[in-house]
DRENDO-1510 file (C-alpha; in Angstrom, 1 decimal, always signed):
<recs>
REC; n; res; u; v; w
REC; 1; MET; +79.7; -4.3; -76.0 .
REC; 2; LEU; +79.9; -8.3; -77.6 .
REC; 3; ARG; +76.9; -8.5; -75.6 .
REC; 4; THR; +74.9; -5.7; -77.7 .
REC; 5; ILE; +76.2; -7.3; -81.2 .
REC; 6; CYS; +74.7; -10.5; -79.5 .
REC; 7; LYS; +71.3; -9.5; -79.1 .
REC; 8; LEU; +71.1; -7.2; -82.3 .
REC; 9; ASN; +71.9; -10.3; -84.0 .
REC; 10; GLY; +69.0; -12.1; -82.4 .
REC; 11; GLY; +70.6; -13.6; -79.9 .
REC; 12; SER; +72.6; -15.3; -81.8 .
REC; 13; PRO; +76.6; -14.9; -81.9 .
REC; 14; THR; +76.5; -17.0; -85.2 .
REC; 15; GLY; +77.2; -14.8; -87.9 .
REC; 16; ALA; +77.4; -11.6; -85.5 .
REC; 17; PHE; +80.0; -9.9; -87.8 .
REC; 18; GLN; +79.0; -10.7; -91.5 .
REC; 19; LEU; +77.5; -7.0; -92.0 .
REC; 20; PHE; +81.7; -6.5; -91.9 .
REC; 21; PRO; +83.5; -7.9; -94.2 .
REC; 22; ALA; +86.8; -5.8; -94.0 .
REC; 23; LEU; +86.7; -6.2; -90.5 .
REC; 24; GLU; +90.0; -8.0; -89.4 .
REC; 25; ASP; +90.0; -11.7; -87.0 .
REC; 26; VAL; +86.9; -11.8; -87.7 .
REC; 27; LYS; +87.1; -15.8; -87.0 .
REC; 28; GLU; +89.1; -14.6; -83.7 .
REC; 29; LYS; +85.8; -12.3; -82.6 .
REC; 30; ASN; +83.5; -14.7; -83.5 .
REC; 31; THR; +85.3; -16.9; -81.3 .
REC; 32; LEU; +85.5; -14.5; -78.8 .
REC; 33; LEU; +81.8; -13.3; -78.9 .
REC; 34; LYS; +80.6; -17.1; -78.4 .
REC; 35; GLU; +82.7; -17.3; -75.1 .
REC; 36; VAL; +81.4; -14.6; -73.7 .
REC; 37; VAL; +78.0; -14.9; -74.4 .
REC; 38; SER; +78.0; -18.6; -73.1 .
REC; 39; LYS; +78.5; -17.4; -69.8 .
REC; 40; ASP; +76.0; -14.2; -69.4 .
REC; 41; MET; +74.4; -12.8; -71.8 .
REC; 42; THR; +73.1; -10.1; -68.9 .
REC; 43; ILE; +74.0; -6.5; -70.2 .
REC; 44; ASP; +74.9; -4.1; -66.8 .
REC; 45; LEU; +75.5; -0.1; -66.9 .
REC; 46; GLU; +76.6; +2.0; -64.2 .
REC; 47; SER; +76.0; +5.4; -63.5 .
REC; 48; ILE; +78.0; +7.8; -66.3 .
REC; 49; ARG; +79.0; +11.1; -66.8 .
REC; 50; LYS; +80.4; +12.5; -70.3 .
REC; 51; ASP; +81.2; +15.8; -69.3 .
REC; 52; GLU; +82.3; +16.4; -73.1 .
REC; 53; TRP; +79.0; +15.9; -74.9 .
REC; 54; GLN; +77.3; +17.0; -71.2 .
REC; 55; ILE; +75.2; +14.4; -70.4 .
REC; 56; ALA; +74.9; +11.8; -67.4 .
REC; 57; VAL; +72.9; +9.0; -66.6 .
REC; 58; LEU; +72.7; +7.9; -63.0 .
REC; 59; ARG; +71.3; +4.0; -62.7 .
REC; 60; THR; +70.0; +1.3; -60.6 .
REC; 61; GLY; +68.0; -1.8; -60.0 .
REC; 62; GLU; +68.1; -5.7; -62.0 .
REC; 63; ALA; +66.9; -7.0; -64.9 .
REC; 64; GLY; +63.2; -6.3; -65.6 .
REC; 65; PHE; +63.4; -3.2; -62.8 .
REC; 66; LYS; +66.2; -1.0; -63.7 .
REC; 67; THR; +65.4; +2.3; -63.4 .
REC; 68; GLU; +67.4; +5.3; -65.2 .
REC; 69; VAL; +67.7; +9.0; -65.3 .
REC; 70; TRP; +69.3; +10.9; -67.7 .
REC; 71; LEU; +70.3; +14.8; -67.2 .
REC; 72; ASN; +71.5; +16.9; -70.6 .
REC; 73; PHE; +73.3; +19.4; -68.5 .
REC; 74; GLY; +74.7; +21.6; -71.3 .
REC; 75; ARG; +74.2; +23.7; -74.4 .
REC; 76; ASN; +76.9; +23.4; -76.2 .
REC; 77; LYS; +75.4; +21.5; -79.6 .
REC; 78; ILE; +76.7; +22.5; -82.5 .
REC; 79; SER; +73.6; +21.2; -84.7 .
REC; 80; HIS; +70.0; +19.2; -84.8 .
REC; 81; ASP; +69.7; +21.0; -80.8 .
REC; 82; HIS; +67.3; +22.2; -79.1 .
REC; 83; GLY; +66.7; +24.3; -76.1 .
REC; 84; ASP; +66.5; +21.9; -73.2 .
REC; 85; GLY; +69.7; +22.7; -71.4 .
REC; 86; MET; +69.2; +20.8; -68.1 .
REC; 87; ASN; +66.3; +18.5; -69.1 .
REC; 88; ILE; +65.8; +15.2; -67.4 .
REC; 89; GLY; +64.6; +11.8; -68.6 .
REC; 90; ILE; +63.4; +8.4; -66.6 .
REC; 91; TYR; +63.2; +5.2; -68.1 .
REC; 92; TYR; +61.6; +2.5; -65.4 .
REC; 93; GLN; +61.2; -1.1; -66.2 .
REC; 94; ASP; +61.4; -1.1; -70.2 .
REC; 95; ALA; +59.4; +2.5; -70.6 .
REC; 96; ASP; +60.3; +6.2; -71.4 .
REC; 97; MET; +58.6; +8.0; -68.7 .
REC; 98; MET; +59.6; +11.4; -69.9 .
REC; 99; PRO; +60.4; +10.9; -73.3 .
REC; 100; ASP; +62.1; +13.9; -75.6 .
REC; 101; ASN; +59.9; +15.7; -77.9 .
REC; 102; GLY; +62.2; +13.7; -81.1 .
REC; 103; TYR; +63.2; +15.2; -84.5 .
REC; 104; PRO; +60.8; +18.0; -85.5 .
REC; 105; ASN; +58.5; +17.4; -88.2 .
REC; 106; VAL; +59.2; +19.7; -91.2 .
REC; 107; ALA; +56.2; +19.3; -93.0 .
REC; 108; TYR; +54.1; +21.7; -91.8 .
REC; 109; GLY; +54.5; +25.1; -94.2 .
REC; 110; GLY; +58.0; +27.1; -93.5 .
REC; 111; GLY; +59.1; +23.9; -93.3 .
REC; 112; TRP; +62.5; +24.2; -90.8 .
REC; 113; TYR; +61.5; +27.8; -89.8 .
REC; 114; SER; +57.6; +26.4; -89.2 .
REC; 115; ASP; +55.9; +27.6; -85.6 .
REC; 116; GLU; +56.0; +23.9; -85.1 .
REC; 117; VAL; +59.4; +23.4; -85.1 .
REC; 118; LEU; +60.4; +25.9; -83.4 .
REC; 119; TRP; +58.1; +25.1; -80.4 .
REC; 120; THR; +59.4; +21.1; -81.1 .
REC; 121; VAL; +63.0; +22.4; -80.2 .
REC; 122; GLY; +62.1; +25.8; -77.9 .
REC; 123; THR; +62.7; +25.7; -74.5 .
REC; 124; LEU; +59.0; +26.2; -73.5 .
REC; 125; SER; +58.4; +22.4; -74.5 .
REC; 126; HIS; +60.7; +20.6; -73.0 .
REC; 127; ASN; +60.9; +19.6; -68.6 .
REC; 128; VAL; +63.4; +22.4; -68.1 .
REC; 129; VAL; +62.6; +25.8; -66.3 .
REC; 130; SER; +62.5; +29.1; -68.7 .
REC; 131; PHE; +63.1; +32.7; -67.9 .
REC; 132; ASN; +60.5; +34.8; -68.4 .
REC; 133; ARG; +59.1; +32.6; -71.1 .
REC; 134; GLN; +62.5; +33.0; -73.1 .
REC; 135; ASP; +64.0; +30.1; -75.2 .
REC; 136; GLN; +67.4; +29.3; -74.2 .
REC; 137; GLY; +71.3; +30.6; -75.7 .
REC; 138; ARG; +74.2; +28.4; -75.6 .
REC; 139; ALA; +76.1; +27.6; -72.1 .
REC; 140; ASN; +78.7; +25.1; -71.0 .
REC; 141; GLY; +77.1; +23.3; -68.1 .
REC; 142; LYS; +79.2; +21.8; -65.1 .
REC; 143; ILE; +78.9; +19.0; -63.1 .
REC; 144; THR; +79.7; +19.9; -59.1 .
REC; 145; LEU; +78.6; +17.2; -57.5 .
REC; 146; TRP; +78.2; +13.7; -58.4 .
REC; 147; SER; +78.4; +10.6; -55.6 .
REC; 148; ILE; +77.8; +7.4; -56.2 .
REC; 149; ASP; +76.4; +5.1; -53.8 .
REC; 150; ASP; +74.8; +1.5; -53.7 .
REC; 151; LEU; +71.2; +3.4; -53.0 .
REC; 152; PHE; +71.9; +6.7; -53.1 .
REC; 153; LYS; +72.8; +8.3; -56.1 .
REC; 154; VAL; +73.1; +12.3; -57.2 .
REC; 155; VAL; +74.1; +14.2; -59.7 .
REC; 156; ARG; +74.0; +18.1; -59.3 .
REC; 157; ALA; +75.1; +20.6; -62.1 .
REC; 158; ASN; +75.2; +24.2; -62.5 .
REC; 159; MET; +74.6; +26.0; -66.7 .
REC; 160; PRO; +75.3; +30.0; -65.5 .
REC; 161; ASN; +74.1; +32.4; -68.1 .
REC; 162; VAL; +71.8; +30.1; -70.8 .
REC; 163; TYR; +69.8; +33.5; -70.2 .
REC; 164; ALA; +71.4; +36.7; -69.6 .
REC; 165; ASN; +72.5; +37.4; -65.7 .
REC; 166; VAL; +70.6; +34.1; -64.7 .
REC; 167; LYS; +74.0; +33.1; -62.7 .
REC; 168; LYS; +72.0; +30.2; -61.2 .
REC; 169; TYR; +70.6; +27.6; -63.3 .
REC; 170; GLU; +71.2; +24.6; -61.2 .
REC; 171; ARG; +69.9; +21.2; -61.0 .
REC; 172; THR; +70.3; +18.1; -58.8 .
REC; 173; ILE; +69.0; +14.8; -59.1 .
REC; 174; ALA; +68.9; +11.9; -56.5 .
REC; 175; LEU; +68.2; +8.6; -57.3 .
REC; 176; VAL; +67.2; +6.7; -54.5 .
REC; 177; ASP; +66.2; +3.0; -53.9 .
REC; 178; ILE; +62.9; +2.1; -52.4 .
REC; 179; ASN; +64.0; -1.8; -52.7 .
REC; 180; LYS; +65.2; -4.5; -55.7 .
REC; 181; ALA; +62.3; -3.1; -57.9 .
REC; 182; SER; +61.1; +0.2; -57.2 .
REC; 183; THR; +62.4; +3.9; -56.5 .
REC; 184; TYR; +61.8; +7.6; -56.5 .
REC; 185; VAL; +63.5; +10.6; -57.6 .
REC; 186; VAL; +64.6; +14.0; -56.3 .
REC; 187; ASP; +64.3; +17.2; -58.4 .
REC; 188; VAL; +65.7; +20.4; -57.1 .
REC; 189; PHE; +66.3; +23.2; -59.5 .
REC; 190; ARG; +68.0; +26.2; -58.6 .
REC; 191; VAL; +67.7; +29.2; -60.7 .
REC; 192; GLY; +68.1; +33.3; -60.9 .
REC; 193; GLY; +70.4; +36.1; -60.0 .
REC; 194; ALA; +68.4; +37.9; -62.8 .
REC; 195; ALA; +64.7; +39.6; -62.1 .
REC; 196; GLY; +61.6; +38.2; -63.9 .
REC; 197; THR; +59.3; +35.4; -64.6 .
REC; 198; TYR; +60.6; +31.5; -64.2 .
REC; 199; GLU; +58.4; +28.8; -65.1 .
REC; 200; LYS; +59.1; +24.9; -64.6 .
REC; 201; TYR; +57.3; +22.3; -67.2 .
REC; 202; ASN; +56.3; +19.0; -65.9 .
REC; 203; ARG; +55.3; +16.8; -68.9 .
REC; 204; SER; +55.6; +12.5; -69.1 .
REC; 205; ASN; +54.4; +10.9; -72.0 .
REC; 206; ILE; +51.6; +10.4; -73.8 .
REC; 207; SER; +48.8; +9.5; -71.1 .
REC; 208; SER; +45.8; +10.8; -68.6 .
REC; 209; MET; +46.9; +12.8; -65.4 .
REC; 210; LYS; +44.9; +13.8; -62.5 .
REC; 211; THR; +46.3; +15.9; -59.2 .
REC; 212; THR; +45.0; +16.0; -55.5 .
REC; 213; GLY; +45.7; +19.2; -53.0 .
REC; 214; LEU; +44.9; +21.8; -55.8 .
REC; 215; GLU; +41.3; +23.3; -56.0 .
REC; 216; LEU; +41.3; +23.9; -60.2 .
REC; 217; ASN; +39.4; +26.9; -62.3 .
REC; 218; SER; +39.9; +27.6; -65.7 .
REC; 219; VAL; +42.3; +30.9; -66.7 .
REC; 220; GLU; +43.0; +32.5; -69.5 .
REC; 221; ARG; +46.9; +32.9; -70.0 .
REC; 222; GLU; +48.7; +34.7; -72.6 .
REC; 223; TYR; +52.2; +33.1; -74.4 .
REC; 224; GLN; +54.7; +34.1; -77.7 .
REC; 225; ASP; +53.9; +32.6; -80.8 .
REC; 226; ALA; +55.2; +29.1; -81.3 .
REC; 227; VAL; +53.7; +28.3; -78.1 .
REC; 228; TYR; +51.7; +25.5; -78.1 .
REC; 229; MET; +49.7; +24.7; -74.7 .
REC; 230; SER; +46.2; +25.5; -73.9 .
REC; 231; ASN; +43.4; +24.7; -72.1 .
REC; 232; PHE; +44.7; +26.5; -69.2 .
REC; 233; GLN; +43.7; +26.2; -65.2 .
REC; 234; GLU; +45.0; +28.0; -62.2 .
REC; 235; GLY; +45.6; +25.1; -59.1 .
REC; 236; LYS; +45.5; +26.7; -55.9 .
REC; 237; GLN; +46.8; +24.7; -53.0 .
REC; 238; ILE; +44.6; +23.5; -50.8 .
REC; 239; ALA; +47.4; +20.5; -49.3 .
REC; 240; GLU; +50.3; +20.9; -47.8 .
REC; 241; THR; +51.9; +18.8; -50.4 .
REC; 242; TRP; +50.3; +18.8; -54.2 .
REC; 243; THR; +50.8; +15.4; -56.5 .
REC; 244; ALA; +50.5; +14.9; -60.3 .
REC; 245; ASP; +50.5; +11.1; -61.4 .
REC; 246; TRP; +50.2; +10.6; -65.2 .
REC; 247; SER; +49.0; +7.1; -66.5 .
REC; 248; ILE; +50.7; +6.5; -69.6 .
REC; 249; LEU; +49.4; +5.1; -72.2 .
REC; 250; ASN; +51.4; +2.5; -74.0 .
REC; 251; TYR; +50.2; +4.3; -77.5 .
REC; 252; PHE; +52.9; +2.8; -79.8 .
REC; 253; ASN; +53.7; -0.7; -77.6 .
REC; 254; SER; +57.1; +0.5; -77.0 .
REC; 255; PHE; +57.0; -1.3; -74.2 .
REC; 256; THR; +56.0; -5.3; -73.5 .
REC; 257; ASN; +57.9; -5.8; -69.2 .
REC; 258; GLY; +56.4; -2.9; -68.0 .
REC; 259; TYR; +52.2; -3.1; -66.6 .
REC; 260; ASN; +49.4; +0.0; -65.6 .
REC; 261; MET; +52.8; +2.5; -65.5 .
REC; 262; HIS; +52.8; +5.8; -63.9 .
REC; 263; LEU; +55.0; +9.2; -63.1 .
REC; 264; LYS; +53.8; +10.6; -59.9 .
REC; 265; MET; +55.1; +14.0; -58.7 .
REC; 266; LEU; +54.9; +15.3; -55.5 .
REC; 267; ASP; +55.9; +19.1; -55.1 .
REC; 268; PHE; +57.1; +20.8; -52.7 .
REC; 269; THR; +58.1; +23.8; -54.3 .
REC; 270; ARG; +57.3; +27.6; -51.4 .
REC; 271; GLY; +55.5; +30.4; -53.4 .
REC; 272; ASP; +54.7; +29.1; -56.1 .
REC; 273; ASN; +51.9; +29.6; -58.6 .
REC; 274; VAL; +50.5; +26.2; -60.3 .
REC; 275; PHE; +48.8; +25.9; -63.6 .
REC; 276; LEU; +47.7; +23.1; -65.5 .
REC; 277; CYS; +47.5; +22.3; -68.9 .
REC; 278; ASP; +48.0; +20.7; -72.6 .
REC; 279; SER; +51.1; +20.5; -74.2 .
REC; 280; TRP; +50.9; +19.6; -77.8 .
REC; 281; LEU; +53.2; +17.1; -79.6 .
REC; 282; PRO; +53.4; +16.9; -83.0 .
REC; 283; PRO; +52.8; +13.8; -85.0 .
REC; 284; SER; +55.8; +12.6; -87.1 .
REC; 285; MET; +55.6; +13.0; -91.4 .
REC; 286; GLY; +53.8; +9.8; -91.7 .
REC; 287; MET; +51.3; +10.0; -88.8 .
REC; 288; LYS; +50.4; +13.4; -90.9 .
REC; 289; SER; +50.4; +12.5; -94.1 .
REC; 290; ASN; +47.8; +9.8; -92.5 .
REC; 291; GLY; +45.9; +12.4; -90.8 .
REC; 292; HIS; +47.4; +12.0; -87.4 .
REC; 293; GLU; +46.7; +16.0; -85.5 .
REC; 294; GLY; +49.4; +14.7; -82.4 .
REC; 295; PHE; +48.4; +14.5; -79.4 .
REC; 296; GLN; +47.9; +16.6; -75.6 .
REC; 297; LEU; +50.5; +16.1; -73.2 .
REC; 298; PRO; +49.2; +16.9; -69.4 .
REC; 299; THR; +51.2; +19.7; -68.5 .
REC; 300; THR; +52.4; +21.2; -64.8 .
REC; 301; ILE; +53.8; +24.7; -64.8 .
REC; 302; ILE; +55.3; +26.1; -61.4 .
REC; 303; GLU; +55.9; +29.7; -61.6 .
REC; 304; LYS; +57.8; +31.8; -59.5 .
REC; 305; GLN; +58.6; +35.7; -59.9 .
REC; 306; VAL; +61.9; +36.0; -58.6 .
REC; 307; ALA; +63.6; +39.7; -57.7 .
REC; 308; GLU; +67.1; +40.6; -59.0 .
REC; 309; HIS; +69.9; +38.4; -57.1 .
REC; 310; GLU; +67.6; +36.2; -55.1 .
REC; 311; ILE; +67.4; +32.3; -56.0 .
REC; 312; ALA; +64.5; +30.3; -56.6 .
REC; 313; THR; +64.3; +26.7; -55.7 .
REC; 314; TYR; +61.9; +24.0; -56.7 .
REC; 315; VAL; +61.3; +20.8; -55.2 .
REC; 316; SER; +59.5; +17.8; -56.4 .
REC; 317; ILE; +59.5; +14.1; -56.0 .
REC; 318; MET; +59.4; +12.0; -59.3 .
REC; 319; GLU; +58.1; +8.2; -58.6 .
REC; 320; PRO; +58.3; +6.1; -61.5 .
REC; 321; TYR; +55.7; +2.7; -60.9 .
REC; 322; SER; +53.6; +0.2; -61.8 .
REC; 323; ARG; +50.0; -0.9; -60.7 .
REC; 324; GLU; +50.7; +1.4; -56.9 .
REC; 325; SER; +52.8; +4.2; -55.7 .
REC; 326; LYS; +55.4; +2.6; -52.6 .
REC; 327; ILE; +55.2; +6.1; -51.5 .
REC; 328; THR; +52.8; +6.3; -49.2 .
REC; 329; GLY; +54.1; +9.5; -46.9 .
REC; 330; ALA; +56.7; +12.6; -47.7 .
REC; 331; LYS; +56.9; +15.8; -46.3 .
REC; 332; ARG; +59.4; +18.7; -46.6 .
REC; 333; LEU; +61.1; +19.4; -42.8 .
REC; 334; PRO; +62.6; +23.2; -41.9 .
REC; 335; CYS; +66.0; +23.3; -42.9 .
REC; 336; MET; +67.6; +25.4; -39.5 .
REC; 337; SER; +70.7; +27.3; -41.0 .
REC; 338; GLY; +72.7; +30.4; -39.6 .
REC; 339; LEU; +73.5; +31.5; -36.3 .
REC; 340; ASN; +69.5; +32.9; -36.0 .
REC; 341; GLN; +68.5; +29.1; -37.4 .
REC; 342; ILE; +66.8; +30.5; -39.9 .
REC; 343; ASP; +64.3; +28.5; -42.3 .
REC; 344; VAL; +66.8; +28.6; -45.9 .
REC; 345; ASP; +63.8; +27.5; -48.4 .
REC; 346; ARG; +67.4; +27.0; -50.5 .
REC; 347; HIS; +68.3; +24.1; -48.7 .
REC; 348; ILE; +66.1; +20.8; -49.0 .
REC; 349; ALA; +65.4; +18.7; -46.3 .
REC; 350; LEU; +62.3; +15.5; -46.7 .
REC; 351; GLU; +60.8; +13.1; -45.2 .
REC; 352; ILE; +59.9; +9.8; -46.9 .
REC; 353; GLN; +58.2; +6.7; -46.5 .
REC; 354; SER; +57.2; +3.8; -48.2 .
REC; 355; VAL; +55.8; +0.1; -48.0 .
REC; 356; GLU; +59.3; -0.9; -47.1 .
REC; 357; ASN; +58.3; +0.4; -43.3 .
REC; 358; PHE; +61.1; +2.7; -43.1 .
REC; 359; THR; +61.9; +6.1; -43.1 .
REC; 360; ASP; +64.5; +8.4; -45.3 .
REC; 361; VAL; +65.0; +11.5; -44.4 .
REC; 362; VAL; +66.6; +13.1; -47.6 .
REC; 363; ILE; +69.1; +16.5; -47.8 .
REC; 364; LEU; +70.1; +18.3; -50.6 .
REC; 365; LEU; +72.1; +21.8; -49.2 .
REC; 366; ASP; +72.7; +24.6; -52.1 .
REC; 367; PRO; +76.7; +24.8; -52.6 .
REC; 368; ASP; +76.6; +28.8; -53.4 .
REC; 369; ILE; +74.7; +30.3; -50.2 .
REC; 370; GLU; +76.5; +32.5; -47.7 .
REC; 371; LYS; +79.1; +30.5; -45.7 .
REC; 372; GLU; +77.5; +31.1; -42.3 .
REC; 373; PHE; +74.6; +28.9; -43.7 .
REC; 374; SER; +76.4; +26.3; -44.4 .
REC; 375; ASP; +75.3; +23.8; -41.7 .
REC; 376; VAL; +72.0; +23.0; -40.8 .
REC; 377; SER; +70.1; +21.8; -38.4 .
REC; 378; VAL; +66.8; +19.3; -39.4 .
REC; 379; GLU; +64.5; +17.9; -36.7 .
REC; 380; THR; +62.6; +14.7; -37.1 .
REC; 381; LYS; +61.0; +12.2; -35.1 .
REC; 382; MET; +63.8; +9.8; -34.9 .
REC; 383; GLY; +65.8; +12.4; -33.6 .
REC; 384; ASN; +67.9; +16.2; -34.4 .
REC; 385; ILE; +70.6; +15.9; -37.4 .
REC; 386; ARG; +73.5; +18.0; -38.3 .
REC; 387; THR; +75.6; +18.4; -40.8 .
REC; 388; ASP; +77.2; +20.5; -43.5 .
REC; 389; ALA; +77.5; +17.3; -46.4 .
REC; 390; GLN; +75.9; +18.6; -49.7 .
REC; 391; SER; +73.5; +15.6; -50.4 .
REC; 392; CYS; +72.4; +13.3; -47.8 .
REC; 393; LEU; +69.9; +9.9; -47.4 .
REC; 394; LEU; +69.9; +8.6; -44.0 .
REC; 395; ARG; +67.2; +5.6; -43.6 .
REC; 396; PHE; +65.6; +4.7; -40.5 .
REC; 397; ASP; +63.3; +0.9; -39.2 .
REC; 398; PRO; +60.1; +1.7; -37.4 .
REC; 399; SER; +62.0; +2.2; -34.4 .
REC; 400; GLY; +64.0; +5.1; -35.2 .
REC; 401; LYS; +66.9; +3.4; -35.7 .
REC; 402; PRO; +69.5; +4.5; -38.6 .
REC; 403; VAL; +69.8; +1.3; -41.2 .
REC; 404; TYR; +71.6; +3.3; -44.4 .
REC; 405; ILE; +73.9; +6.9; -44.4 .
REC; 406; SER; +75.2; +8.4; -47.1 .
REC; 407; ALA; +76.8; +11.6; -47.4 .
REC; 408; SER; +79.2; +13.6; -49.6 .
REC; 409; ALA; +80.9; +16.8; -50.1 .
REC; 410; GLY; +81.2; +17.8; -46.5 .
REC; 411; SER; +83.1; +17.3; -43.3 .
REC; 412; TYR; +80.5; +16.2; -40.7 .
REC; 413; LEU; +77.3; +14.2; -39.9 .
REC; 414; MET; +76.0; +13.9; -36.6 .
REC; 415; ILE; +72.4; +12.4; -35.3 .
REC; 416; ASN; +71.9; +13.7; -32.5 .
REC; 417; GLU; +75.0; +12.9; -30.4 .
REC; 418; THR; +76.7; +10.1; -33.3 .
REC; 419; GLU; +78.9; +11.4; -36.0 .
REC; 420; TYR; +78.7; +9.4; -39.3 .
REC; 421; GLU; +81.3; +9.3; -41.6 .
REC; 422; VAL; +81.0; +11.9; -44.7 .
REC; 423; MET; +82.1; +10.7; -48.4 .
REC; 424; GLU; +84.9; +13.5; -50.5 .
</recs>
């Protein structure tokens, strides 16, 4: 706190408390402030969860190359709220890679009840999953997994009944260090319980977007009033994994350290329909008064049709990067489970290669699956992995030797015949 006060005072402790004339012991506080900042001005923040406010933040990296991922896992706010339960955001270096829509522009006809405001605060304008294209109701979310290690940090939360009869509305975010300057984020979103159409939306900042692995054709799609998405294209998947890469425009000169910033998504969702479109970001009131019409944000929509009691699983990797991607390859692995060794879609195993010349295997299991499917077997070129741990990162060197293992919420982890420790 003292370092923050000093930074907000232009980096100097002199006169830092002059705006607080009623503050007691100002002289002593000035002395303490000078002592603290004379040693170090670095502000190091750890990963944190605020269960009462239903928000969590995963953090990693060194000064100038930090990554922060936040998860808003509840819809318990009582005013000035958005329909954004389970929304996420990513900061990399000093760039906001997935900003929230912010305060709505009420200068349109109808004020707080205008279509423009309803769009800004509604669910479909956020990076979440909608059910039958409806806005979320109110619901409390709860963290069901919190595992913080040095290279691997995981938060998982569930918010049941944010839609009627949708018993599972669960998002898992895993932040993985590639090196001291680069990271990637594994994003697993499991939803279901009620039959209908589920759509997952992904957007970045003001940007342009390129895709690979999709054959695109224009298509018409109908949405309800107060939904400002347009220019739809349907994406026929022509590769095992498709990608979207947002090249971020520093329109407001809001970041100075980051250069040539990108957010790349690699998608591994099965049985889905993919659409691209533009989402309207309304201008601020000041910009609107000067004739600005806002921005069109390139958007991906991943649609799944779900039967009653069925669970849909969305799987992707989000990589914030500068200049060049650090991921050189990635694929989804079969996650065999149960007596009959069935590849269970609700369980996730990914293999990722990077410029550091190692191979990661990330395993994220569904905690609510039937007991006979809770153990998995994952076959890799480094060997067979067996576990019931709900989150795992296994890092292998080029020879196939494990150099880092982090596993939590389980009782065992084995690579071939060697067993490794699992954190509680």
